[in-house]
C-alpha positions as a Python dict, from the first residue, in 0.01 Angstrom:
ca = {
    (1, 'M'): (0, 0, 0),
    (2, 'S'): (200, -266, -181),
    (3, 'A'): (339, -560, 14),
    (4, 'R'): (706, -531, 101),
    (5, 'A'): (931, -790, -65),
    (6, 'P'): (1055, -1056, 178),
    (7, 'Q'): (1406, -1003, 309),
    (8, 'K'): (1669, -1214, 138),
    (9, 'D'): (1879, -1469, 324),
    (10, 'R'): (2237, -1344, 343),
    (11, 'L'): (2507, -1591, 237),
    (12, 'I'): (2886, -1593, 257),
    (13, 'I'): (3116, -1812, 50),
    (14, 'L'): (3400, -1952, 261),
    (15, 'G'): (3696, -2065, 52),
    (16, 'T'): (3723, -1908, -293),
    (17, 'G'): (3913, -2170, -492),
    (18, 'G'): (3790, -2454, -711),
    (19, 'I'): (3412, -2498, -694),
    (20, 'A'): (3345, -2163, -522),
    (21, 'A'): (3287, -1988, -855),
    (22, 'R'): (3015, -2240, -937),
    (23, 'H'): (2848, -2170, -603),
    (24, 'A'): (2863, -1796, -668),
    (25, 'E'): (2694, -1853, -1002),
    (26, 'K'): (2421, -2088, -884),
    (27, 'F'): (2338, -1919, -553),
    (28, 'G'): (2345, -1587, -736),
    (29, 'E'): (2056, -1709, -950),
    (30, 'I'): (1830, -1776, -649),
    (31, 'D'): (1585, -1497, -571),
    (32, 'S'): (1578, -1558, -195),
    (33, 'I'): (1958, -1544, -159),
    (34, 'E'): (2198, -1250, -144),
    (35, 'I'): (2570, -1330, -141),
    (36, 'V'): (2714, -1072, 96),
    (37, 'A'): (3078, -1171, 147),
    (38, 'A'): (3367, -1386, 27),
    (39, 'V'): (3610, -1531, 281),
    (40, 'D'): (3953, -1684, 225),
    (41, 'T'): (4275, -1709, 425),
    (42, 'N'): (4433, -1552, 118),
    (43, 'G'): (4286, -1205, 155),
    (44, 'E'): (4387, -1091, -193),
    (45, 'R'): (4217, -1392, -347),
    (46, 'A'): (3902, -1327, -144),
    (47, 'Q'): (3897, -966, -260),
    (48, 'A'): (3950, -1062, -625),
    (49, 'F'): (3675, -1326, -601),
    (50, 'A'): (3436, -1071, -451),
    (51, 'Q'): (3510, -822, -728),
    (52, 'T'): (3467, -1085, -1001),
    (53, 'H'): (3129, -1193, -868),
    (54, 'G'): (2993, -857, -758),
    (55, 'I'): (3007, -938, -386),
    (56, 'A'): (3018, -637, -155),
    (57, 'K'): (3260, -757, 114),
    (58, 'S'): (3560, -985, 156),
    (59, 'F'): (3743, -1113, 463),
    (60, 'A'): (4083, -1276, 517),
    (61, 'S'): (3957, -1506, 793),
    (62, 'L'): (3638, -1673, 908),
    (63, 'G'): (3686, -1514, 1249),
    (64, 'E'): (3660, -1168, 1092),
    (65, 'A'): (3344, -1267, 907),
    (66, 'I'): (3182, -1410, 1221),
    (67, 'A'): (3276, -1099, 1421),
    (68, 'W'): (3102, -893, 1148),
    (69, 'G'): (2813, -1134, 1170),
    (70, 'E'): (2577, -986, 912),
    (71, 'F'): (2499, -1312, 737),
    (72, 'D'): (2259, -1602, 788),
    (73, 'A'): (2431, -1891, 614),
    (74, 'A'): (2761, -2005, 465),
    (75, 'V'): (2882, -2219, 180),
    (76, 'N'): (3186, -2407, 309),
    (77, 'S'): (3408, -2474, 8),
    (78, 'T'): (3735, -2488, 201),
    (79, 'P'): (3978, -2785, 157),
    (80, 'D'): (3849, -3114, 300),
    (81, 'A'): (4074, -3115, 606),
    (82, 'V'): (3944, -2772, 712),
    (83, 'H'): (3571, -2855, 691),
    (84, 'K'): (3537, -2963, 1054),
    (85, 'A'): (3698, -2666, 1227),
    (86, 'T'): (3533, -2404, 1005),
    (87, 'T'): (3191, -2568, 1017),
    (88, 'L'): (3199, -2597, 1396),
    (89, 'D'): (3280, -2225, 1419),
    (90, 'L'): (2987, -2143, 1190),
    (91, 'L'): (2749, -2366, 1386),
    (92, 'A'): (2860, -2210, 1715),
    (93, 'A'): (2768, -1874, 1564),
    (94, 'G'): (2420, -2006, 1477),
    (95, 'K'): (2472, -2000, 1100),
    (96, 'H'): (2321, -2241, 848),
    (97, 'V'): (2589, -2440, 659),
    (98, 'F'): (2608, -2584, 309),
    (99, 'C'): (2929, -2790, 315),
    (100, 'E'): (3121, -2938, 27),
    (101, 'K'): (3183, -3312, 21),
    (102, 'P'): (3327, -3500, 196),
    (103, 'L'): (3185, -3364, 518),
    (104, 'A'): (3512, -3459, 691),
    (105, 'P'): (3808, -3691, 627),
    (106, 'T'): (3686, -3941, 889),
    (107, 'H'): (3354, -4070, 1019),
    (108, 'E'): (3445, -3959, 1373),
    (109, 'D'): (3491, -3599, 1261),
    (110, 'A'): (3182, -3610, 1040),
    (111, 'M'): (2970, -3730, 1333),
    (112, 'A'): (3105, -3454, 1556),
    (113, 'M'): (2991, -3204, 1293),
    (114, 'T'): (2654, -3377, 1258),
    (115, 'E'): (2585, -3376, 1630),
    (116, 'A'): (2688, -3011, 1658),
    (117, 'A'): (2456, -2915, 1371),
    (118, 'E'): (2163, -3106, 1518),
    (119, 'A'): (2222, -2951, 1860),
    (120, 'A'): (2239, -2603, 1706),
    (121, 'G'): (1905, -2653, 1532),
    (122, 'V'): (2024, -2493, 1208),
    (123, 'V'): (1999, -2609, 848),
    (124, 'A'): (2303, -2823, 764),
    (125, 'M'): (2340, -2987, 422),
    (126, 'V'): (2616, -3138, 209),
    (127, 'N'): (2675, -3079, -161),
    (128, 'L'): (2665, -3432, -300),
    (129, 'T'): (2633, -3291, -650),
    (130, 'Y'): (2488, -3589, -831),
    (131, 'R'): (2163, -3543, -640),
    (132, 'N'): (2118, -3273, -906),
    (133, 'A'): (2073, -3547, -1169),
    (134, 'H'): (1711, -3563, -1282),
    (135, 'A'): (1742, -3936, -1351),
    (136, 'I'): (1844, -4042, -999),
    (137, 'Q'): (1558, -3844, -846),
    (138, 'R'): (1308, -4011, -1080),
    (139, 'A'): (1462, -4353, -1017),
    (140, 'R'): (1422, -4308, -640),
    (141, 'Q'): (1057, -4215, -687),
    (142, 'M'): (996, -4530, -894),
    (143, 'V'): (1169, -4752, -637),
    (144, 'E'): (964, -4600, -355),
    (145, 'A'): (646, -4651, -557),
    (146, 'G'): (729, -5021, -589),
    (147, 'E'): (751, -5009, -968),
    (148, 'I'): (1040, -5258, -980),
    (149, 'G'): (928, -5460, -677),
    (150, 'A'): (1180, -5564, -413),
    (151, 'V'): (1540, -5464, -484),
    (152, 'R'): (1751, -5775, -535),
    (153, 'H'): (2079, -5656, -691),
    (154, 'V'): (2266, -5336, -778),
    (155, 'D'): (2550, -5272, -1022),
    (156, 'A'): (2727, -4936, -992),
    (157, 'N'): (3042, -4775, -1124),
    (158, 'Y'): (3203, -4433, -1154),
    (159, 'L'): (3463, -4416, -1429),
    (160, 'Q'): (3716, -4146, -1513),
    (161, 'S'): (4028, -4153, -1730),
    (162, 'W'): (4240, -3851, -1643),
    (163, 'L'): (4535, -4077, -1556),
    (164, 'T'): (4547, -4201, -1916),
    (165, 'G'): (4433, -3887, -2100),
    (166, 'K'): (4493, -3512, -2083),
    (167, 'H'): (4136, -3401, -2146),
    (168, 'W'): (4126, -3214, -1811),
    (169, 'G'): (4492, -3119, -1813),
    (170, 'D'): (4815, -3307, -1745),
    (171, 'W'): (4823, -3461, -1396),
    (172, 'R'): (5203, -3484, -1420),
    (173, 'T'): (5241, -3106, -1407),
    (174, 'E'): (4922, -2955, -1258),
    (175, 'E'): (4887, -2927, -881),
    (176, 'R'): (4507, -2956, -891),
    (177, 'W'): (4550, -3318, -1006),
    (178, 'L'): (4879, -3405, -835),
    (179, 'W'): (4739, -3353, -485),
    (180, 'R'): (4464, -3605, -559),
    (181, 'L'): (4733, -3874, -586),
    (182, 'S'): (4907, -3795, -257),
    (183, 'G'): (4794, -3893, 91),
    (184, 'S'): (5018, -3634, 258),
    (185, 'H'): (4833, -3365, 62),
    (186, 'G'): (4493, -3473, 195),
    (187, 'S'): (4381, -3721, -71),
    (188, 'K'): (4207, -4049, 3),
    (189, 'G'): (4236, -4156, -357),
    (190, 'V'): (3963, -4230, -603),
    (191, 'L'): (3752, -4367, -315),
    (192, 'G'): (3748, -4038, -128),
    (193, 'D'): (3724, -3823, -439),
    (194, 'I'): (3446, -3986, -641),
    (195, 'G'): (3356, -4294, -438),
    (196, 'I'): (3149, -4080, -204),
    (197, 'H'): (2930, -3977, -499),
    (198, 'L'): (2891, -4337, -614),
    (199, 'L'): (2797, -4467, -270),
    (200, 'D'): (2545, -4185, -235),
    (201, 'F'): (2402, -4282, -575),
    (202, 'V'): (2364, -4644, -464),
    (203, 'T'): (2200, -4572, -130),
    (204, 'F'): (1981, -4284, -248),
    (205, 'G'): (1875, -4454, -571),
    (206, 'S'): (1788, -4785, -406),
    (207, 'G'): (1652, -4629, -86),
    (208, 'L'): (1864, -4880, 108),
    (209, 'D'): (2166, -4852, 336),
    (210, 'I'): (2479, -5059, 280),
    (211, 'S'): (2486, -5301, 573),
    (212, 'A'): (2809, -5486, 487),
    (213, 'L'): (3095, -5466, 237),
    (214, 'Q'): (3423, -5605, 115),
    (215, 'A'): (3666, -5376, -67),
    (216, 'R'): (3992, -5410, -260),
    (217, 'M'): (4207, -5114, -361),
    (218, 'K'): (4501, -5074, -596),
    (219, 'T'): (4766, -4806, -631),
    (220, 'F'): (4964, -4829, -954),
    (221, 'D'): (5315, -4709, -1038),
    (222, 'K'): (5287, -4374, -1218),
    (223, 'A'): (5630, -4214, -1194),
    (224, 'E'): (5991, -4305, -1120),
    (225, 'G'): (6033, -4343, -747),
    (226, 'G'): (5658, -4319, -696),
    (227, 'A'): (5657, -3941, -672),
    (228, 'I'): (5680, -3612, -858),
    (229, 'G'): (5841, -3346, -643),
    (230, 'A'): (5666, -3328, -305),
    (231, 'Y'): (5376, -3542, -426),
    (232, 'R'): (5419, -3908, -330),
    (233, 'F'): (5169, -4128, -516),
    (234, 'D'): (5040, -4353, -240),
    (235, 'V'): (4660, -4347, -263),
    (236, 'N'): (4419, -4579, -441),
    (237, 'D'): (4362, -4541, -817),
    (238, 'S'): (4101, -4817, -854),
    (239, 'V'): (3857, -4971, -604),
    (240, 'A'): (3627, -5273, -636),
    (241, 'M'): (3363, -5355, -374),
    (242, 'T'): (3095, -5612, -309),
    (243, 'V'): (2812, -5488, -89),
    (244, 'E'): (2507, -5616, 92),
    (245, 'L'): (2211, -5380, 126),
    (246, 'A'): (1983, -5354, 427),
    (247, 'N'): (1714, -5579, 275),
    (248, 'G'): (1963, -5852, 185),
    (249, 'A'): (2017, -5751, -178),
    (250, 'L'): (2372, -5781, -311),
    (251, 'G'): (2569, -5548, -532),
    (252, 'V'): (2896, -5468, -703),
    (253, 'V'): (3043, -5118, -682),
    (254, 'H'): (3364, -5005, -849),
    (255, 'M'): (3549, -4690, -949),
    (256, 'S'): (3869, -4601, -1134),
    (257, 'R'): (4074, -4318, -1281),
    (258, 'Y'): (4215, -4557, -1541),
    (259, 'A'): (3885, -4615, -1727),
    (260, 'T'): (3998, -4503, -2072),
    (261, 'G'): (3706, -4397, -2291),
    (262, 'N'): (3509, -4259, -1996),
    (263, 'L'): (3547, -3891, -1917),
    (264, 'N'): (3326, -3871, -1608),
    (265, 'D'): (3060, -4140, -1619),
    (266, 'L'): (2848, -4260, -1329),
    (267, 'H'): (2626, -4566, -1380),
    (268, 'L'): (2374, -4736, -1153),
    (269, 'T'): (2148, -5030, -1238),
    (270, 'I'): (1891, -5138, -980),
    (271, 'Y'): (1740, -5482, -1036),
    (272, 'G'): (1411, -5566, -868),
    (273, 'D'): (1195, -5878, -873),
    (274, 'R'): (943, -5699, -1099),
    (275, 'G'): (1166, -5480, -1317),
    (276, 'A'): (1486, -5280, -1337),
    (277, 'L'): (1614, -4922, -1369),
    (278, 'R'): (1934, -4802, -1534),
    (279, 'V'): (2076, -4454, -1458),
    (280, 'W'): (2367, -4276, -1626),
    (281, 'A'): (2493, -3934, -1520),
    (282, 'N'): (2783, -3697, -1561),
    (283, 'Q'): (2830, -3345, -1427),
    (284, 'F'): (2602, -3198, -1695),
    (285, 'D'): (2331, -3449, -1785),
    (286, 'S'): (2162, -3776, -1689),
    (287, 'T'): (1937, -4043, -1841),
    (288, 'L'): (1703, -4310, -1707),
    (289, 'E'): (1605, -4634, -1878),
    (290, 'T'): (1358, -4896, -1753),
    (291, 'C'): (1286, -5262, -1818),
    (292, 'L'): (929, -5314, -1697),
    (293, 'G'): (612, -5506, -1778),
    (294, 'A'): (612, -5686, -2114),
    (295, 'H'): (966, -5559, -2179),
    (296, 'I'): (1096, -5798, -1912),
    (297, 'E'): (1027, -6092, -2147),
    (298, 'T'): (1231, -5937, -2431),
    (299, 'A'): (1499, -5773, -2214),
    (300, 'T'): (1409, -5438, -2376),
    (301, 'W'): (1515, -5110, -2218),
    (302, 'E'): (1310, -4794, -2271),
    (303, 'R'): (1423, -4435, -2216),
    (304, 'V'): (1207, -4248, -1963),
    (305, 'A'): (1160, -3870, -1957),
    (306, 'C'): (1260, -3711, -1626),
    (307, 'D'): (1128, -3381, -1499),
    (308, 'P'): (1394, -3127, -1396),
    (309, 'T'): (1484, -3143, -1029),
    (310, 'P'): (1599, -2853, -810),
    (311, 'R'): (1976, -2829, -762),
    (312, 'N'): (2125, -2874, -416),
    (313, 'E'): (2178, -2498, -394),
    (314, 'Q'): (1803, -2442, -438),
    (315, 'R'): (1724, -2715, -184),
    (316, 'F'): (1948, -2540, 66),
    (317, 'A'): (1785, -2202, -1),
    (318, 'D'): (1440, -2359, 42),
    (319, 'A'): (1551, -2528, 364),
    (320, 'I'): (1667, -2196, 510),
    (321, 'R'): (1323, -2052, 435),
    (322, 'S'): (1145, -2347, 598),
    (323, 'G'): (1391, -2393, 883),
    (324, 'I'): (1409, -2768, 814),
    (325, 'S'): (1722, -2933, 675),
    (326, 'G'): (1677, -3103, 341),
    (327, 'E'): (1870, -3380, 170),
    (328, 'P'): (2156, -3451, 162),
    (329, 'T'): (2190, -3402, 539),
    (330, 'F'): (2503, -3399, 751),
    (331, 'R'): (2395, -3730, 907),
    (332, 'H'): (2365, -3899, 568),
    (333, 'A'): (2708, -3769, 467),
    (334, 'A'): (2855, -3895, 795),
    (335, 'E'): (2706, -4240, 736),
    (336, 'T'): (2854, -4241, 385),
    (337, 'Q'): (3191, -4145, 533),
    (338, 'K'): (3162, -4444, 768),
    (339, 'I'): (3131, -4670, 464),
    (340, 'L'): (3439, -4508, 309),
    (341, 'D'): (3638, -4555, 630),
    (342, 'L'): (3537, -4922, 647),
    (343, 'C'): (3655, -4978, 291),
    (344, 'F'): (4008, -4907, 413),
    (345, 'V'): (3957, -5149, 703),
    (346, 'S'): (3826, -5419, 469),
    (347, 'D'): (4115, -5379, 227),
    (348, 'A'): (4383, -5375, 496),
    (349, 'E'): (4241, -5676, 682),
    (350, 'R'): (4119, -5863, 372),
    (351, 'R'): (3778, -5924, 521),
    (352, 'F'): (3405, -5864, 495),
    (353, 'V'): (3290, -5591, 739),
    (354, 'E'): (2950, -5497, 880),
    (355, 'T'): (2867, -5126, 872),
    (356, 'G'): (2603, -5116, 1145),
    (357, 'L'): (2379, -4917, 908),
    (358, 'G'): (2033, -5016, 791),
    (359, 'A'): (1772, -5254, 925),
    (360, 'D'): (2021, -5542, 980),
    (361, 'G'): (1793, -5831, 915),
    (362, 'A'): (1460, -5652, 939),
    (363, 'P'): (1238, -5604, 632),
    (364, 'D'): (1229, -5250, 496),
    (365, 'G'): (904, -5261, 300),
    (366, 'R'): (1061, -5368, -28),
    (367, 'G'): (1106, -5738, 36),
    (368, 'E'): (1192, -5994, 299),
    (369, 'V'): (1545, -6036, 425),
    (370, 'H'): (1750, -6354, 432),
    (371, 'R'): (2086, -6303, 607),
    (372, 'Q'): (2329, -6574, 697),
    (373, 'A'): (2477, -6563, 1041),
    (374, 'S'): (2823, -6407, 1043),
}
């Protein structure tokens, strides 16, 4: 008698706008996953999404889907402000959750979600998409192996230019861009939109938490009266930060939507006392360069081949099978949200702020720490 094929894990997609189609594509390629329903408060949109992607069922509310109950896990691709309520409902129902970033608009809400997930004992992960970059995964491995010695400095930036170009559409007329410029529509500016990816790149790539920071933000005039229709342009367009990492290393971190000549470019350079790594990534590709050994004396950078890494969707599917949450976890996303929240505090109060994250003066295995008293 032939062995019976293992049962697939049943997945629903909650929220069918924006990135949901990408999730349907990528989760649909995973052998252990079956997408069984689409859920959206717009029932017609949910039904159309289900038909487009060959999904058997659709629901006009999460409550209906939970009452039906015939699923094991959910992708939460609802708007940011809805993540908390919908995720808590899913966790209360004992479902695994793969949540879009940011986990929540505030650290307080993100921690409430984290604690609920940990208490429920389910798999709970966040889609910080640049973990999919082969180069950042390889860079982290090299840092952990001590190939660049103790981390001493980082230089990171995430640069876009859709406020100066129309390569992704015209922000002056398209709602999908206008809302990103308006706090009343749920935006926290470039910091909340792409800063979360950059901060994740810095902490994951270096293997170090950010223990302190100082941030400055700027909002620039973009339209007469500072608004177009209902969209008031009151959120940050550019952010510059200085950071201290948990082992005492320093860094500069900045992001902007006014970086003409950059479509969607994320850069991270990690400088150690025995070498350096340089990572570039966009939404499609990534590269890694190193300056090691004899190349240190000539300041020569060499391209390094990087093995393909599983996407976050695959990591989530694997975690469901194992029953153990993988990276990026809810707790990591909540800690990253704390950093984002403190950037606003630092900018408003014009001061250096401690995050409370990391070893705070204790060595972390990659070099001694020298911190001045605050």
